[in-house]
RODO-2510 file (C-alpha; in nm, 4 decimals, decimal comma):
residues 163
     n   res          X          Y          Z
     1     x    -8,3947    -2,2884    -3,3126
     2     x    -8,7472    -2,1453    -3,2772
     3     x    -8,9423    -2,0870    -2,9565
     4     x    -9,1225    -2,4230    -2,9745
     5     x    -8,7890    -2,6037    -2,9949
     6     x    -8,6588    -2,4043    -2,6986
     7     x    -8,9647    -2,5007    -2,4958
     8     x    -8,9269    -2,8656    -2,5928
     9     x    -8,5568    -2,8600    -2,4994
    10     x    -8,6319    -2,7098    -2,1595
    11     x    -8,7107    -2,9317    -1,8670
    12     x    -9,0741    -2,8937    -1,7566
    13     x    -9,0758    -2,5883    -1,5356
    14     x    -8,6986    -2,5451    -1,5667
    15     x    -8,4413    -2,6041    -1,2968
    16     x    -8,4938    -2,4045    -0,9810
    17     x    -8,1220    -2,3191    -0,9690
    18     x    -8,1467    -2,1524    -1,3111
    19     x    -8,4416    -1,9430    -1,2001
    20     x    -8,2649    -1,8515    -0,8779
    21     x    -7,9587    -1,7400    -1,0768
    22     x    -8,1632    -1,5089    -1,2991
    23     x    -8,3682    -1,3957    -0,9988
    24     x    -8,0588    -1,3025    -0,8007
    25     x    -7,9172    -1,1260    -1,1051
    26     x    -8,2289    -0,9134    -1,1495
    27     x    -8,2459    -0,8367    -0,7760
    28     x    -7,8822    -0,7287    -0,7512
    29     x    -7,8928    -0,5242    -1,0687
    30     x    -8,2446    -0,3877    -1,0967
    31     x    -8,4001    -0,2593    -1,4163
    32     x    -8,3906     0,1053    -1,3073
    33     x    -8,0124     0,0851    -1,2710
    34     x    -7,9806    -0,0795    -1,6118
    35     x    -8,2076     0,1863    -1,7645
    36     x    -7,9978     0,4635    -1,6044
    37     x    -7,6792     0,3116    -1,7471
    38     x    -7,8362     0,2787    -2,0925
    39     x    -7,9461     0,6433    -2,0798
    40     x    -7,6051     0,7597    -1,9582
    41     x    -7,4262     0,5745    -2,2377
    42     x    -7,6736     0,6855    -2,5062
    43     x    -7,7964     0,3316    -2,5756
    44     x    -8,1686     0,3879    -2,5134
    45     x    -8,3688     0,2464    -2,8012
    46     x    -8,5380     0,4815    -3,0441
    47     x    -8,7867     0,2122    -3,1433
    48     x    -8,9236    -0,1097    -2,9990
    49     x    -8,7006    -0,4053    -3,0864
    50     x    -8,7279    -0,7820    -3,0696
    51     x    -8,4399    -0,7788    -2,8202
    52     x    -8,4516    -0,4652    -2,5995
    53     x    -8,1214    -0,3178    -2,4790
    54     x    -8,2108    -0,3949    -2,1152
    55     x    -8,2507    -0,7638    -2,1978
    56     x    -7,9183    -0,7605    -2,3840
    57     x    -7,7480    -0,6214    -2,0718
    58     x    -7,8950    -0,9036    -1,8617
    59     x    -7,7957    -1,1492    -2,1348
    60     x    -7,4334    -1,0326    -2,1212
    61     x    -7,4388    -1,0734    -1,7422
    62     x    -7,5961    -1,4169    -1,7911
    63     x    -7,3047    -1,5154    -2,0139
    64     x    -7,0814    -1,4629    -1,7102
    65     x    -7,3200    -1,6317    -1,4671
    66     x    -7,3727    -1,9383    -1,6884
    67     x    -7,0247    -1,9360    -1,8445
    68     x    -7,0217    -2,3073    -1,9287
    69     x    -7,3365    -2,2905    -2,1393
    70     x    -7,3846    -2,2099    -2,5093
    71     x    -7,5113    -1,8664    -2,6149
    72     x    -7,8516    -2,0160    -2,7029
    73     x    -7,8769    -2,1954    -2,3687
    74     x    -7,7930    -1,8759    -2,1787
    75     x    -8,0701    -1,6942    -2,3678
    76     x    -8,3111    -1,9809    -2,2950
    77     x    -8,2233    -1,9652    -1,9248
    78     x    -8,2628    -1,5879    -1,9213
    79     x    -8,5976    -1,5931    -2,1020
    80     x    -8,7353    -1,8741    -1,8851
    81     x    -8,6128    -1,6953    -1,5722
    82     x    -8,7671    -1,3656    -1,6810
    83     x    -9,0940    -1,5429    -1,7679
    84     x    -9,0911    -1,7064    -1,4236
    85     x    -9,0419    -1,3628    -1,2651
    86     x    -9,3198    -1,2161    -1,4821
    87     x    -9,0957    -0,9636    -1,6608
    88     x    -9,0807    -1,1202    -2,0097
    89     x    -9,3560    -0,9775    -2,2310
    90     x    -9,5771    -1,2422    -2,3876
    91     x    -9,5499    -1,0848    -2,7341
    92     x    -9,1709    -1,1179    -2,7320
    93     x    -9,0340    -1,4260    -2,9057
    94     x    -8,7124    -1,6128    -2,8456
    95     x    -8,4420    -1,4330    -3,0459
    96     x    -8,2203    -1,6127    -3,2946
    97     x    -7,8439    -1,6227    -3,2514
    98     x    -7,8150    -1,3706    -3,5365
    99     x    -8,0490    -1,1312    -3,3547
   100     x    -7,8483    -1,1771    -3,0339
   101     x    -7,5227    -1,0985    -3,2169
   102     x    -7,6689    -0,7858    -3,3785
   103     x    -7,8119    -0,6675    -3,0470
   104     x    -7,4779    -0,7159    -2,8685
   105     x    -7,2964    -0,5249    -3,1428
   106     x    -7,5532    -0,2428    -3,1273
   107     x    -7,5143    -0,2179    -2,7513
   108     x    -7,1343    -0,2201    -2,7463
   109     x    -6,9100    -0,2448    -2,4399
   110     x    -6,9708     0,0953    -2,2803
   111     x    -7,2885    -0,0018    -2,0868
   112     x    -7,1060    -0,3020    -1,9344
   113     x    -6,8168    -0,0788    -1,8238
   114     x    -7,0470     0,1802    -1,6660
   115     x    -7,2621    -0,0854    -1,4996
   116     x    -6,9515    -0,2507    -1,3543
   117     x    -6,8328     0,0836    -1,2138
   118     x    -7,1715     0,1319    -1,0461
   119     x    -7,2063    -0,2122    -0,8868
   120     x    -6,8450    -0,3142    -0,8138
   121     x    -6,8217    -0,1278    -0,4856
   122     x    -6,7268    -0,2505    -0,1391
   123     x    -7,0237    -0,3878     0,0528
   124     x    -6,8761    -0,3807     0,4034
   125     x    -6,9092    -0,0724     0,6200
   126     x    -6,6577     0,0339     0,8827
   127     x    -6,8435    -0,1614     1,1525
   128     x    -6,8916    -0,4853     0,9574
   129     x    -6,7438    -0,7724     1,1602
   130     x    -6,4870    -0,9845     0,9805
   131     x    -6,4416    -0,7371     0,6955
   132     x    -6,1427    -0,5573     0,8456
   133     x    -5,7991    -0,6491     0,9717
   134     x    -5,7119    -0,3479     1,1799
   135     x    -5,7580    -0,0539     0,9457
   136     x    -5,7359    -0,2628     0,6282
   137     x    -6,0389    -0,3900     0,4397
   138     x    -6,0162    -0,7633     0,3606
   139     x    -6,0939    -0,8517     0,0021
   140     x    -6,1355    -1,1531    -0,2175
   141     x    -6,1504    -1,1437    -0,5931
   142     x    -6,3672    -1,4065    -0,7549
   143     x    -6,2661    -1,4809    -1,1103
   144     x    -6,4517    -1,5811    -1,4193
   145     x    -6,3532    -1,6575    -1,7744
   146     x    -6,4770    -1,4346    -2,0532
   147     x    -6,4067    -1,5384    -2,4119
   148     x    -6,3115    -1,2492    -2,6395
   149     x    -6,2813    -1,2415    -3,0186
   150     x    -5,9486    -1,3456    -3,1674
   151     x    -5,8623    -1,0147    -3,3376
   152     x    -5,5261    -0,8708    -3,4390
   153     x    -5,5466    -0,6120    -3,1597
   154     x    -5,6147    -0,8763    -2,8945
   155     x    -5,3310    -1,0930    -3,0286
   156     x    -5,0854    -0,8011    -3,0107
   157     x    -5,1896    -0,7151    -2,6531
   158     x    -5,1609    -1,0772    -2,5445
   159     x    -4,8173    -1,1137    -2,7063
   160     x    -4,6970    -0,7920    -2,5395
   161     x    -4,8028    -0,9213    -2,1966
   162     x    -4,6272    -1,2537    -2,2478
   163     x    -4,2986    -1,0874    -2,3509
***
């Protein structure tokens, strides 16, 4: 699907909720943090690419945020959201699914792990009302589903857990 087809498939102006989702994502995890993580994990690009590593990180987060959507739709939502926020360069074009796959493979899992370790921290301070029961911090864990490839290693791990 080329960029013209993506534009035609999009609602005029896009849904506000989609833009809010990408906006919240980019506010909570700002580009400097993503750049720091990419540098720390040695994933900074040596040359300019169609799909920069920073965008791939936001794309992987978008897969979790928009978990019910196809890979192409998540990229469309991300690109439209970044355009709305003024952070998508005009010379960039909508990447193909093949380009997305290659970019994700190039990036690997390490940046996601490091980014998670940086942002998955308690928000409540000692004085935050409602966050404590006596000396114990109250917590809730929100879940999401993440599809993983059906490889021999994953099958063995899954079988070992079920036994």
